[in-house]
N, C-alpha and C positions, 0 to 999 in steps of 0.2 A: 445554407441556413446556419446561423451562429448558434453555438451551444452555450448553455449557461455554465458558469464556473463558480465554484464555492472554494474558498481558500481558508484553511484552518491552521493556525500556528499555536502549538502548545509547548509547555516546558518538557524537556526530555526526561521526565520522571514517571515512574511506574503508575503513580496515582492518576495520570492523565491518559493512560491507555484506553480506559473505558470511554472517555470523551471522544477520542479519535475514532475508535472502531464503531461506536454507536452513531456518530455523525455520518460516517461513510455508509453504514448499513441503512440508516434512515433515508438517505438520498437514493439508495438503490430501491428501497421499498416504495418511495414516493413516485418513481417512474414506472412502477408496476411489475417489478421482478417478483418471481415466485419465492416462496419461503426458503426453498433450498438454495436458490441463487443469492438471496439476501444473506443467508448463512455463509455461503462461500465468500461473499464480499466482506462480511464481518471478520471471517478468519484471515483473509488476505490483508485487511487493514491492520489487524493485530500483529501479524508476522512482520509487516512493513514497519510498524511502529517500533517493534523490538529491534529490528535491523537498524533503523535510524537512530534509536536511542544509544545503541552501542557505538555509534560513530559521530554523534553530534558534537561538533567542536564548539559551537556557540551556546549550547544548552537548550536549543529549541528544535522542534520537529515541525516541518511544514508539509501539509497535505493540500494538493490542488486537485480538485475533482471536477472534471468536465462531464456535464450531462449530455450524452449523445442521443441520437434518435433511437438507437437500438441497445443502449447500455450506458456504462460509465467508464471513464478513463481516469486513472488516479496516478499522480506523480508525487513521490515523496522525496524530499531533499531540496537542494543538494546537501549531502553529508560528507564528512571527511572519509577519504580512503584510508584503509588500515595498511600501514607499512610494517613489515616484519610481524605479521599476525601470528598468533600462537595456534597450535593444533586445535585447541578448544574453540577459538574464534572462527577458524576455518570450518570446523564441524557445524557450528551454529549457522554460518553462511550457507552451507550445503543444505541444512535442514530447512532454513527459510526459503531457499530457492526451490526445494522439492515441494513444499507446501504451496507456494505461490504458483508454480507450474501446474500443480494438480488441480487447483480450484479456479484458475483464471484462463481466459481464452488466449490472452497474450501476456507475456511477462518478460522483462529485461532489466538488467542493471547497466546503466550507461556511465562510463568513467570519463571524466574530463578534468581540465585544470582546476575547475571550481570545486570538484569533488565527485562523489558518486550520486546518481539519481536512480531511484527505483521506480519503474513504471509498470502498471498493469491495467488490463482492460477486461471487463466482464460484460458480456453481451446477453441480452434477453434472447431466449430461444428455447428449444426443446430441452427439458431436463433429462438427464440420463436415467434410465430405469434400473 
């Protein structure tokens, strides 16, 4: 079965963070995720947006959201890899990774010649009590 895909490209500016996180969260809500699951998706989308904004070479951030039978899969990027990153940037990367690993069922950053791509999956299922 083919999943539906929604692609959103916004400028890499803080005033577009709400647009990105609310769009991804609304898609999670639309497929019937619980309030807590939608909140996790919203938080993950916000962290992904911040991560991508800090690396956007062309000034845009692209979210591709696949609607799965049991959740959503989000790909953000590709964005530029940071070469010679500072301690502060590395700290921000670790923080974003920590949040995304905490609220998503799957999370990875894939590095390639085109840049870095952030991917996460949130599935519908039992909420943790």
